[in-house]
VMD Tcl script that draws the C-alpha trace (Angstrom):
set ca {
  {59.37 0.58 65.22}
  {63.16 0.76 65.71}
  {64.59 1.89 69.07}
  {68.14 2.31 67.69}
  {69.93 5.43 68.82}
  {67.78 5.92 72.01}
  {69.73 6.03 75.33}
  {67.97 5.37 78.65}
  {69.79 7.90 80.88}
  {67.29 7.44 83.73}
  {67.45 3.63 83.70}
  {63.74 3.71 82.75}
  {62.18 1.41 80.18}
  {61.87 2.96 76.67}
  {58.39 4.01 75.53}
  {56.84 1.54 73.12}
  {54.13 2.89 70.76}
  {50.83 1.06 71.20}
  {48.57 3.02 68.79}
  {49.30 3.36 65.02}
  {47.28 5.94 63.07}
  {46.61 5.33 59.33}
  {44.71 7.12 56.54}
  {41.73 4.82 57.22}
  {41.31 3.64 60.84}
  {43.83 2.98 63.67}
  {45.71 -0.21 64.67}
  {46.66 -1.29 68.26}
  {49.52 -3.73 68.88}
  {48.51 -6.97 70.56}
  {51.15 -8.56 72.82}
  {53.65 -6.07 71.37}
  {52.98 -7.48 67.89}
  {51.74 -5.37 64.92}
  {50.91 -7.12 61.62}
  {51.94 -5.32 58.39}
  {50.02 -6.82 55.44}
  {50.05 -6.17 51.68}
  {46.76 -5.75 49.78}
  {45.57 -4.45 46.38}
  {48.63 -5.39 44.34}
  {51.28 -5.11 47.13}
  {53.14 -7.63 49.34}
  {55.29 -7.19 52.48}
  {58.45 -8.96 53.64}
  {60.47 -8.64 56.86}
  {64.14 -9.34 57.51}
  {66.29 -8.09 60.38}
  {65.08 -4.63 61.30}
  {63.49 -3.90 57.84}
  {59.97 -4.29 56.42}
  {59.82 -4.11 52.60}
  {56.56 -3.24 50.73}
  {56.62 -4.43 47.10}
  {54.08 -3.80 44.30}
  {53.01 -7.13 42.84}
  {50.98 -5.97 39.78}
  {51.20 -3.41 36.96}
  {51.13 -3.08 33.20}
  {53.30 -5.76 31.56}
  {52.36 -5.15 27.91}
  {49.87 -3.23 25.71}
  {48.23 -4.69 22.60}
  {48.02 -2.37 19.55}
  {46.03 -2.32 16.30}
  {49.18 -2.48 14.13}
  {52.95 -2.49 14.35}
  {55.92 -1.93 12.05}
  {59.36 -3.25 13.02}
  {61.16 -2.38 15.21}
  {57.73 -1.80 16.83}
  {56.08 -4.82 18.44}
  {52.61 -6.15 19.27}
  {52.16 -6.27 22.17}
  {54.29 -3.28 23.26}
  {56.41 -4.15 26.31}
  {58.13 -1.79 28.80}
  {61.84 -0.94 28.50}
  {64.46 -1.67 31.16}
  {63.02 1.14 33.26}
  {59.46 -0.36 33.14}
  {58.37 2.51 30.86}
  {56.26 2.50 27.67}
  {56.41 5.70 25.61}
  {53.00 6.85 24.25}
  {53.03 9.43 21.44}
  {50.46 10.90 19.04}
  {50.66 11.19 15.26}
  {48.74 11.79 12.04}
  {48.38 9.39 9.12}
  {47.53 9.88 5.44}
  {43.80 9.87 4.64}
  {42.39 6.46 3.74}
  {45.19 4.44 5.41}
  {43.39 3.70 8.69}
  {40.15 1.70 8.57}
  {38.86 2.96 11.90}
  {40.09 6.61 11.60}
  {42.05 6.23 14.87}
  {44.39 3.35 15.63}
  {47.16 2.35 17.98}
  {50.44 1.55 16.19}
  {53.90 0.52 17.40}
  {56.68 1.95 15.23}
  {59.60 1.54 17.66}
  {60.51 -0.73 20.55}
  {58.72 0.12 23.85}
  {56.68 2.78 22.02}
  {52.95 3.12 21.28}
  {51.69 5.76 18.86}
  {48.02 6.79 18.80}
  {47.49 7.70 15.14}
  {44.58 9.71 13.74}
  {44.23 10.09 10.01}
  {43.76 13.33 8.13}
  {40.35 14.02 6.60}
  {39.84 13.93 2.82}
  {37.22 14.77 0.22}
  {35.04 11.99 -1.18}
  {32.09 11.65 -3.52}
  {29.94 9.74 -1.04}
  {29.74 8.94 2.66}
  {32.74 6.86 3.78}
  {33.51 6.46 7.48}
  {37.03 5.21 6.72}
  {37.96 8.69 5.40}
  {37.01 10.53 8.60}
  {39.87 12.48 10.17}
  {41.17 15.75 11.53}
  {41.04 18.95 9.46}
  {41.50 22.68 9.82}
  {39.44 25.46 8.25}
  {40.00 28.25 5.76}
  {40.09 31.44 7.84}
  {38.81 33.36 4.82}
  {35.49 31.51 5.11}
  {35.25 30.16 8.67}
  {35.72 31.29 12.29}
  {36.88 28.82 14.96}
  {36.57 29.98 18.58}
  {38.71 28.94 21.56}
  {36.40 25.97 22.17}
  {36.87 24.67 18.61}
  {33.36 25.74 17.54}
  {33.29 26.27 13.73}
  {30.97 28.71 11.98}
  {31.00 30.82 8.87}
  {32.74 34.19 9.02}
  {30.41 36.73 10.54}
  {28.62 34.19 12.76}
  {25.73 33.50 10.38}
  {23.41 30.50 10.81}
  {21.71 28.17 8.34}
  {18.21 28.98 7.13}
  {15.59 27.10 9.14}
  {12.51 28.45 7.36}
  {11.50 30.39 4.25}
  {9.03 33.26 4.21}
  {6.75 33.29 1.18}
  {4.38 35.92 -0.20}
  {1.30 33.74 0.19}
  {0.21 30.25 1.17}
  {-2.73 27.94 0.47}
  {-3.37 25.11 2.97}
  {-1.80 22.66 3.52}
  {1.01 25.03 2.57}
  {2.48 27.17 5.35}
  {4.14 30.55 5.84}
  {6.92 30.33 6.74}
  {7.87 27.10 4.95}
  {9.88 24.77 7.21}
  {12.07 21.81 6.19}
  {11.17 18.14 6.58}
  {12.77 16.05 9.30}
  {15.63 15.37 6.87}
  {16.27 19.09 6.32}
  {14.67 19.29 2.86}
  {12.45 22.00 1.34}
  {11.03 21.32 -2.16}
  {11.05 24.32 -4.52}
  {8.89 24.06 -7.68}
  {8.21 26.33 -10.62}
  {4.64 26.88 -11.86}
  {2.65 29.04 -14.26}
  {-0.72 30.24 -12.91}
  {-3.68 32.31 -14.03}
  {-3.25 36.07 -14.19}
  {-4.07 37.61 -10.80}
  {-2.11 40.89 -11.02}
  {0.99 39.45 -9.33}
  {3.63 38.80 -12.00}
  {5.99 36.67 -9.91}
  {5.11 35.25 -6.50}
  {6.36 32.74 -3.95}
  {3.46 30.61 -2.65}
  {3.34 27.50 -0.46}
  {0.66 25.00 -1.48}
  {2.01 21.90 0.35}
  {3.89 21.24 3.58}
  {7.68 21.66 3.35}
  {7.44 23.07 -0.18}
  {6.86 26.29 -2.04}
  {6.36 27.32 -5.67}
  {7.93 30.11 -7.66}
  {4.78 31.05 -9.59}
  {4.72 33.26 -12.67}
  {1.34 34.37 -14.00}
  {0.09 34.11 -17.57}
  {-0.02 37.40 -19.51}
  {-3.40 38.97 -20.21}
  {-4.73 41.70 -22.49}
  {-5.35 45.23 -21.15}
  {-6.64 48.53 -22.54}
  {-3.55 50.41 -21.40}
  {-0.08 49.70 -20.08}
  {-0.29 47.85 -16.75}
  {2.77 46.11 -15.28}
  {0.57 43.90 -13.10}
  {-0.85 42.21 -16.24}
  {2.58 41.11 -17.46}
  {3.37 37.39 -17.55}
  {4.46 34.48 -19.71}
  {2.73 33.93 -23.03}
  {2.92 31.96 -26.24}
  {2.10 33.18 -29.73}
  {-0.36 32.32 -32.50}
  {1.73 30.71 -35.23}
  {-0.58 32.18 -37.87}
  {0.56 35.70 -36.99}
  {3.91 35.32 -35.25}
  {7.22 33.51 -35.59}
  {9.37 32.69 -32.55}
  {12.94 31.50 -33.23}
  {15.13 29.27 -31.05}
  {16.31 32.32 -29.08}
  {12.73 33.37 -28.25}
  {12.78 36.28 -30.75}
  {9.22 37.14 -31.85}
  {8.40 38.54 -35.34}
  {5.20 39.05 -37.35}
  {4.51 36.58 -40.17}
  {2.64 37.20 -43.43}
  {-0.33 39.62 -43.57}
  {-0.61 40.01 -39.82}
  {-2.01 43.55 -39.65}
  {1.36 44.92 -38.55}
  {2.74 48.23 -39.75}
  {3.69 48.18 -43.44}
  {6.19 51.10 -43.25}
  {8.81 51.82 -40.60}
  {10.70 55.12 -40.48}
  {14.36 55.01 -39.45}
  {16.96 57.64 -38.46}
  {19.06 57.11 -41.56}
  {19.44 54.86 -44.57}
  {22.42 53.69 -46.63}
  {21.56 52.17 -50.06}
  {20.28 49.62 -50.77}
  {18.57 50.41 -47.47}
  {15.54 52.73 -47.60}
  {13.71 55.24 -45.42}
  {10.99 54.31 -44.70}
  {11.68 50.55 -44.64}
  {9.03 48.57 -46.53}
  {8.17 44.82 -46.19}
  {9.35 42.26 -48.73}
  {7.04 40.08 -50.83}
  {6.16 38.05 -47.75}
  {5.11 41.17 -45.77}
  {8.25 40.82 -43.67}
  {10.60 43.51 -42.37}
  {13.79 42.12 -40.84}
  {15.02 43.71 -37.64}
  {18.55 43.17 -36.40}
  {21.04 44.84 -34.09}
  {24.61 46.03 -34.49}
  {27.23 47.56 -32.26}
  {29.22 50.37 -33.85}
  {32.36 52.16 -32.81}
  {32.18 55.07 -30.37}
  {31.55 58.43 -32.11}
  {29.98 56.84 -35.20}
  {26.48 58.07 -34.27}
  {25.11 61.48 -33.35}
  {23.06 59.75 -30.69}
  {23.96 56.68 -28.69}
  {21.13 54.69 -30.32}
  {19.57 54.92 -33.78}
  {17.70 52.94 -36.45}
  {19.53 52.60 -39.77}
  {18.54 50.77 -42.93}
  {21.54 49.31 -44.74}
  {19.69 46.69 -46.82}
  {16.29 46.41 -48.47}
  {13.43 45.44 -46.15}
  {15.80 45.65 -43.18}
  {16.02 47.96 -40.15}
  {19.10 47.77 -37.91}
  {19.09 49.06 -34.33}
  {22.60 50.45 -33.96}
  {24.11 51.25 -30.58}
  {27.58 52.65 -30.10}
  {30.03 51.78 -27.37}
  {30.98 54.40 -24.82}
  {34.14 56.48 -25.13}
  {36.20 58.35 -22.55}
  {36.32 62.12 -23.04}
  {38.00 65.08 -21.38}
  {34.64 66.85 -20.93}
  {30.92 66.16 -20.98}
  {29.82 65.24 -24.53}
  {26.49 63.42 -25.19}
  {27.60 62.41 -28.69}
  {30.12 59.90 -27.29}
  {27.68 58.22 -24.94}
  {27.39 54.50 -25.48}
  {26.54 51.22 -23.86}
  {28.46 50.50 -20.67}
  {27.82 50.04 -16.97}
  {29.55 51.40 -13.92}
  {30.28 50.34 -10.36}
  {29.36 52.48 -7.37}
  {32.92 53.84 -7.50}
  {31.83 56.21 -10.30}
  {29.46 59.16 -10.77}
  {27.38 59.52 -13.97}
  {25.75 62.89 -14.79}
  {22.54 63.56 -16.72}
  {24.40 63.55 -20.04}
  {26.00 60.20 -19.27}
  {29.31 61.85 -18.34}
  {31.27 59.64 -15.94}
  {33.56 61.04 -13.25}
  {35.40 59.75 -10.19}
  {33.58 60.73 -6.98}
  {36.80 61.19 -5.00}
  {38.86 63.50 -7.14}
  {41.65 62.42 -9.48}
  {41.78 58.80 -10.65}
  {44.56 56.39 -9.73}
  {47.71 56.72 -11.80}
  {49.29 53.40 -10.76}
  {48.64 50.36 -8.57}
  {51.30 48.78 -6.35}
  {51.36 44.96 -6.18}
  {53.13 42.49 -3.92}
  {55.24 40.80 -6.62}
  {55.85 41.06 -10.35}
  {57.35 38.96 -13.12}
  {58.55 40.67 -16.31}
  {57.01 42.01 -18.47}
  {54.78 42.81 -15.46}
  {55.77 45.89 -13.45}
  {55.49 47.20 -9.90}
  {53.75 49.57 -9.73}
  {51.36 48.68 -12.56}
  {50.85 51.60 -14.96}
  {47.76 52.20 -17.16}
  {47.74 51.66 -20.92}
  {45.56 54.35 -22.56}
  {44.05 54.97 -19.15}
  {43.24 51.30 -18.43}
  {44.61 48.72 -16.03}
  {43.29 45.20 -16.48}
  {42.48 43.09 -13.43}
  {42.61 39.30 -13.79}
  {41.60 36.72 -11.18}
  {43.65 33.50 -11.13}
  {43.21 30.29 -9.14}
  {46.59 28.77 -8.26}
  {47.53 25.43 -6.75}
  {47.83 24.99 -3.00}
  {51.31 25.60 -1.64}
  {51.84 29.05 -3.15}
  {52.62 30.21 0.37}
  {49.95 32.92 0.54}
  {46.16 32.58 0.40}
  {45.59 35.81 -1.55}
  {48.23 37.82 -3.40}
  {48.49 40.61 -5.96}
  {51.09 40.26 -8.70}
  {51.75 41.49 -12.24}
  {52.91 39.20 -15.05}
  {51.97 41.43 -18.02}
  {52.19 45.14 -18.62}
  {49.17 47.18 -17.39}
  {47.72 44.06 -15.73}
  {47.11 43.22 -12.05}
  {46.68 39.53 -11.26}
  {44.75 38.67 -8.11}
  {45.93 35.16 -7.22}
  {43.99 33.00 -4.74}
  {45.22 29.53 -3.90}
  {43.20 26.36 -3.31}
  {43.20 24.96 0.19}
  {45.13 21.82 1.14}
  {45.20 19.20 3.88}
  {47.87 19.75 6.57}
  {49.10 17.76 9.54}
  {48.88 20.90 11.69}
  {47.31 24.35 11.51}
  {49.01 26.48 8.88}
  {47.80 29.89 7.73}
  {49.79 29.61 4.49}
  {47.71 26.55 3.54}
  {44.45 28.50 3.59}
  {42.61 28.78 0.28}
  {39.28 28.42 -1.51}
  {37.38 25.14 -1.65}
  {33.95 23.75 -2.45}
  {31.77 21.32 -0.53}
  {30.47 17.77 -1.05}
  {26.70 18.17 -1.51}
  {26.22 14.73 0.03}
  {27.14 16.21 3.42}
  {26.84 20.00 3.19}
  {24.42 22.63 1.94}
  {25.48 26.13 0.92}
  {22.83 28.86 0.79}
  {22.71 31.89 -1.50}
  {24.81 33.85 0.99}
  {27.54 31.19 1.01}
  {26.63 29.91 4.48}
  {27.77 26.28 4.88}
  {25.85 23.86 7.10}
  {25.54 20.12 7.56}
  {22.71 18.44 5.65}
  {19.91 17.40 8.00}
  {19.94 18.86 11.51}
  {22.49 21.51 10.60}
  {24.66 20.87 13.67}
  {27.56 18.63 14.67}
  {27.49 15.52 16.87}
  {27.67 16.26 20.62}
  {27.66 12.65 21.86}
  {27.99 9.09 20.51}
  {25.80 6.20 21.67}
  {27.49 2.81 22.05}
  {26.25 -0.76 22.50}
  {28.26 -1.65 25.62}
  {30.54 -0.06 28.19}
  {33.34 -1.30 30.44}
  {35.65 0.23 33.01}
  {35.13 3.99 33.15}
  {33.38 4.05 29.78}
  {30.03 5.81 29.36}
  {26.95 5.57 27.15}
  {26.64 7.94 25.41}
  {30.32 8.83 24.98}
  {30.85 12.55 25.57}
  {33.64 14.63 23.99}
  {36.60 15.96 25.94}
  {37.40 19.46 24.67}
  {35.32 18.63 21.58}
  {37.12 15.31 20.90}
  {35.98 11.68 21.23}
  {38.85 9.20 20.84}
  {38.09 6.24 18.56}
  {40.11 3.05 18.55}
  {39.74 -0.36 16.95}
  {40.05 -3.73 18.69}
  {39.97 -7.40 17.67}
  {38.11 -9.46 20.26}
  {37.59 -13.19 20.74}
  {34.76 -14.93 18.93}
  {31.35 -14.48 20.53}
  {27.87 -13.65 19.27}
  {28.32 -9.98 18.26}
  {30.34 -9.65 15.00}
  {30.82 -5.88 15.33}
  {30.32 -4.01 18.59}
  {30.69 -0.34 19.52}
  {31.93 -0.10 23.10}
  {33.23 2.55 25.49}
  {36.18 1.22 27.55}
  {36.93 4.59 29.17}
  {35.66 8.17 29.40}
  {35.65 10.12 26.10}
  {36.66 6.95 24.22}
  {34.70 4.82 21.73}
  {36.04 1.52 20.48}
  {34.98 -0.45 17.38}
  {35.31 -4.13 18.33}
  {35.36 -6.84 15.62}
  {35.28 -10.47 16.73}
  {37.37 -13.24 15.22}
  {35.66 -15.91 13.12}
  {34.96 -19.42 14.44}
  {34.10 -22.86 13.08}
  {30.49 -23.93 13.63}
  {28.26 -26.79 12.49}
  {25.61 -24.64 10.76}
  {25.13 -21.14 9.38}
  {24.91 -18.53 12.15}
  {25.26 -14.79 11.39}
  {26.25 -14.10 15.00}
  {29.47 -16.13 14.56}
  {30.91 -14.22 11.59}
  {34.20 -12.38 12.16}
  {37.66 -11.55 10.84}
  {39.90 -14.41 9.73}
  {42.93 -15.16 7.56}
  {43.53 -18.02 5.14}
  {45.99 -20.89 4.84}
  {48.06 -20.08 1.73}
  {48.50 -23.81 1.08}
  {44.76 -24.23 0.54}
  {43.46 -20.78 -0.46}
  {44.34 -17.88 -2.72}
  {43.36 -14.27 -1.91}
  {43.70 -11.64 -4.68}
  {44.35 -7.88 -4.28}
  {40.59 -7.26 -3.97}
  {40.27 -9.80 -1.12}
  {38.55 -12.41 -3.32}
  {39.18 -15.88 -1.85}
  {39.53 -18.97 -4.03}
  {40.22 -22.57 -3.12}
  {43.52 -24.03 -4.26}
  {42.21 -27.57 -3.83}
  {39.08 -29.41 -4.90}
  {37.17 -29.55 -8.18}
  {37.56 -27.30 -11.20}
  {35.14 -24.60 -12.42}
  {34.38 -25.16 -16.13}
  {33.59 -22.55 -18.79}
  {32.14 -23.14 -22.30}
  {34.15 -20.59 -24.36}
  {32.35 -19.23 -27.45}
  {34.28 -15.92 -27.73}
  {37.47 -15.24 -29.68}
  {39.60 -14.64 -26.55}
  {39.59 -15.96 -22.98}
  {41.79 -15.17 -19.94}
  {42.73 -18.36 -18.04}
  {42.18 -18.58 -14.27}
  {44.02 -21.20 -12.20}
  {42.09 -24.28 -11.09}
  {39.64 -23.78 -14.00}
  {38.71 -25.85 -17.03}
  {37.70 -24.50 -20.47}
  {35.93 -26.03 -23.48}
  {36.96 -24.52 -26.85}
  {33.54 -24.13 -28.56}
  {34.02 -21.63 -31.42}
  {34.46 -22.63 -35.06}
  {36.61 -19.53 -35.72}
  {39.08 -20.65 -32.97}
  {39.81 -19.30 -29.46}
  {43.01 -17.62 -28.18}
  {43.70 -18.10 -24.45}
  {46.02 -15.95 -22.25}
  {47.91 -17.50 -19.30}
  {47.07 -16.35 -15.73}
  {48.99 -13.26 -14.58}
  {50.45 -15.30 -11.68}
  {50.12 -18.71 -10.07}
  {51.40 -20.76 -7.13}
  {53.31 -24.03 -7.36}
  {51.10 -26.98 -8.36}
  {48.11 -25.00 -9.60}
  {46.57 -26.31 -12.84}
  {44.26 -25.49 -15.75}
  {42.69 -27.71 -18.44}
  {41.55 -26.94 -22.02}
  {39.37 -29.44 -23.90}
  {38.64 -29.07 -27.63}
  {35.05 -29.20 -28.93}
  {34.80 -26.84 -31.93}
  {37.62 -24.86 -33.55}
  {41.34 -24.78 -32.65}
  {43.00 -23.65 -29.40}
  {45.92 -21.17 -29.11}
  {47.60 -20.50 -25.72}
  {49.61 -17.25 -25.37}
  {51.94 -16.49 -22.40}
  {52.29 -13.08 -20.78}
  {55.67 -11.30 -20.64}
  {58.38 -13.42 -18.90}
  {56.16 -16.57 -18.86}
  {56.99 -19.90 -20.59}
  {55.25 -23.09 -21.74}
  {56.95 -26.53 -21.67}
  {55.65 -29.70 -23.41}
  {57.63 -32.92 -23.13}
  {61.25 -32.14 -24.09}
  {60.22 -28.97 -26.00}
  {60.50 -25.48 -24.47}
  {58.51 -22.50 -25.74}
  {60.00 -19.02 -26.23}
  {59.82 -16.90 -23.07}
  {57.17 -14.18 -23.45}
  {54.17 -13.51 -25.66}
  {55.67 -15.11 -28.80}
  {56.05 -18.54 -27.16}
  {52.58 -19.80 -28.17}
  {51.10 -23.33 -28.19}
  {48.68 -24.06 -31.08}
  {46.42 -27.11 -31.54}
  {46.51 -28.94 -34.86}
  {43.07 -30.55 -34.81}
  {39.60 -29.96 -33.40}
  {39.32 -31.96 -30.17}
  {42.96 -31.50 -29.06}
  {43.15 -31.33 -25.24}
  {45.88 -30.30 -22.76}
  {46.47 -30.02 -18.98}
  {49.14 -27.65 -17.58}
  {50.72 -27.55 -14.09}
  {52.59 -24.53 -12.63}
  {56.19 -25.61 -11.89}
  {57.62 -22.10 -11.24}
  {55.39 -19.78 -9.24}
  {54.98 -16.00 -9.46}
  {54.42 -13.54 -12.29}
  {57.24 -15.13 -14.34}
  {55.34 -18.41 -14.30}
  {56.61 -21.61 -16.00}
  {53.85 -24.08 -17.00}
  {54.48 -27.75 -18.00}
  {51.97 -29.88 -19.89}
  {51.27 -32.90 -17.67}
  {49.06 -34.58 -20.29}
  {47.71 -33.83 -23.75}
  {45.68 -35.29 -26.64}
  {46.47 -34.59 -30.28}
  {49.37 -32.85 -32.00}
  {50.42 -29.38 -30.76}
  {52.82 -26.78 -32.22}
  {55.04 -25.02 -29.61}
  {57.04 -21.95 -30.77}
}
mol new
graphics top color blue
foreach p $ca { graphics top sphere $p radius 0.5 }
foreach p [lrange $ca 0 end-1] q [lrange $ca 1 end] { graphics top cylinder $p $q radius 0.2 }
display resetview
């Protein structure tokens, strides 16, 4: 300790501290000497009257999954020893591991999570963040998602009866499945019944019809008809045929020649019945039989008509919502007094109006599904006179919560089930994942990995070659990491040594689908017996078709790549693609598809070498047999 600034006014010796108290234990000076040491990433240095404690370790760089200049990999601190870490969202399908670390700017690391998307089948690479349509879902403060109203998925089905091994209620299998079958059964005075006859399954059983001495609803059921007495058309309409014992005369309400009353059968003992809708007010009763043609009876029903007072003669076919009252004569009234005279809407486009006015007492309502981005989930508008349009938009993916992006959607049946009440649940257990098991852990990682506020962070990492090609690890709390090892050279096949690698462009070609081909070594040969053939580099072809073969040059090639064509049967024609050219000796073909090379004789052969690489390839014949025509 320093004694500077202390005056000894009594000529006494200054007090020297002998005991030093620390956070963990005490130190006592020995022979007036106290050692100050640096441990755990710190060092000490003394000079003059100063002791300096210096940190000797810290983060010097951070490796990331990807980077885009000016971003770097690894990310290094700036002049102030700082690395900026930000979060961001990426377009669905652009991140293999759903979450990745990416450097987009110097000294900056962005943790990117992709947005979720719809897909026809399970695909882990399309996982991502999403938000939910508030018209169909509730999300509480803890992020728990459920259908509006708090409903739950069905876990069992009550049936009317069961026969062992069937059960009541019927419960799903371990995979969440209940089998529902249809069946026809013997008449047992129950027309339609749900019955379980096997575990995890139930039948919707309809009984066969049976004869009875008097009307009895319990004897109703499905039936089929004796073709000697009945005819059943494609719509299931049943009529008598021939001399079936049916009535030979049928009285009707009225007849209009050539119709008759009563209606009599034709020469085949047949009376034709049909139906017809007639205008309101055309009949004295809402329903009547009329004969308008020989051997024919028509059941006529009129449509309903509005009236200023009760009038049974204008009754007709119609149906009404619970917003109306209907009296004993079929007279319809509003239950709450006078009807609406107009309807106000949120917007209108001419000739639509606001408010919307009736036309002959009617306002038409039309439902319309509009594209996402309309700015409002549900809206009333008018685009035609006397018409109200109820517009509902489809939902859309957003980078953040947005109420104006809400809309209707439907669900992938590979992952979700929707019951008759519209309740959506996951297929299988019906609940989300609350933890994720991993293969290994390190640092503060855990197995299983538990969410933090409902979230488990996923990252991807490339690790050195070992014996585990793909490993799921937890390097820290609430974090799961997909580790893929690099490939390695070994003496024999070993599945534990597979891994990611890249290819030397001087020796290999890799197409847009990741298909790897060797640019060196022997050719692959094809015996061509079809009229056309696309040429692949480093391949040989035998023309083996009497009616000739037309070849098309490769779409692209690298310098020095070759192909060979050998004649066997028929003549060879080689056609370039757009912007490609063939050269033979001192002759140059026309650039493009018209610059063809045609053999003169069966057995003509040619070898071409790429001398200008790319899509606009130039090919020169390095050797040939026979006489060729180059245009």
